[in-house]
N, C-alpha and C positions, 0 to 999 in steps of 0.2 A: 465567688469570683468578683473582683472589683469592677467598677464601671469602666475604667480605662481598658481593661483586658476585653470586656464584652464589646466595647466599641471597636477595638482592633480586629476582633474576630468577625464582627458584622461587616466591617469595611473590606476585609479579605474576601468574604463570601460575596458581597456585592460586586467587587472587582472581578472575581471569577465568573460571575453570571454575565456581567456587562461585556467583558473583554474575551471571554472564553478561555480555553486552555492555552497555556504557553506553548511556544514552538517545541520546546523540549518535551513537554507532556504529550503533544500530538505525535512527535517522532517516536516516543516510547510506545505509544499505542500501535504504531505501524510495526515496530520491531516485535511487539508481543503477538500481534495477529500473524505475522510471518512465522514466528517460532511455533505458534499453535498449529499452523498449516503443515509445517515440516513434521511435527510430532504426530499429527493426524495421518499424514502420508505414511509414516513409519508403522503406524498401528494398523491401518486399513488397506493400504496399497494404493496404487495410482488411480485406477478407475473410480473407486468409491471416493477417494479424496478429491479428485477433480470434479466429480458430480456434486459433492457437498459444497465445495468452494464456489461453484457456479449457482448455488441456490440463493437468490436475492433476499430470502427471508431466513437464511440459515445462520449458523454460528460464525461464519467468516465475513459477515457484513454487519457493520455497526454504524448506522447513520452514514456519514460521509466516508467512512473507512470500509475498505473491502480488500480482499486478497485477489491476486491474479497469478497465473502461471503461464510461462512460455518455454518452448524448447529452444535449443541453441541455433535452430534454423529459422526462428521467428514465428513459429506456429503457436497460436494461443491454445493452451490446453485447458484453461479454466479462467473464469472471470466473474467476480461477484457483482459487478455493476452492469456490464454489457455482455450478457449471455450470448448474443448474436455474434460475438467475436470468436467464440470457441470453434476450433477447426480451421480457422482462416490464418493466412500468413501475413504478418505485419512487419517483416524485416525491413522493407523499404519505406515504410510509413514515416512521415516527418511531422514535426510540430510546425507552427506558423513561422518559426525562425529557421527552418530547414534542418533541424536536429533530428537525426534518425533515432527515435526513442528506444526502440527495441534493440538496435545495434549497441547503443550505450548501455542498456541493461545487461546485455550479454557480456560486454567488456567487464562490467562490475562482477558478474557471476564468475567469469573466468580469471579474475584477478587472484593474486596469491592468497588473499584472505577468503575469497569465495563469497564475500558479502560486502555491502557498503551502500552509500547513498548516491543517487543520480538526480540531477535537476534538469527540468525541461518545462515546456509550456503545454497545458492541456485544458480542455473545456471543463470547467467546474459545473457539475450537474445541478448544483444548488443555485449558483448565481447566473448560470448560462453564459458566462464570460470566459475567455481564454485567460488563464492565470498561471503564474509560476507554480510549479509543483516539485516536490522532492519525494522520491520513493526509496524505500529500503529494499534492497535486492539481496536474496540469499540462495545460493546453489544448494541442491541436495547432494551431499558428498557421493561421488562416484556416479552421478547421473548427469544427463545432458539437458537438464531443465532447471528452472529456478522459480521461486515464489517471490512475490513483491507486494508491497502495500505503500500507499503514499498519502501525503497531506499537502494542502495548498499553503503557499507562503504568504499570501496576501490577505 
């Protein structure tokens, strides 16, 4: 391998470390986690899947990435970051801009595609600041709940 190629590889690696993953890569991570949750649900059923998703040290939490699940009435069924949300209703909860987050998620889940992205503001547990976030939402076909996972845009 010549010196120029080595230099370019080194610079790409340094850039990835310094600037982190691109937005496209972070969004793909969300899609992958949600699809993994859907497959897990299909394999083990609702009770076990929701229990596993809510395990902060489990396979559905990866650093800042985690899966959540809500029903179409706004009740939290599972949450990898905030287990204390499970069983509570968040239909009327708003972000600092007055956006009803779960209502928006439900609209995405009920859309013709049954999946998509939703943007809102949320407290980043790493920075402790309110930041813009986008979450991938996917309904489980024939069910009245959805899975989601998000990434911060800032």
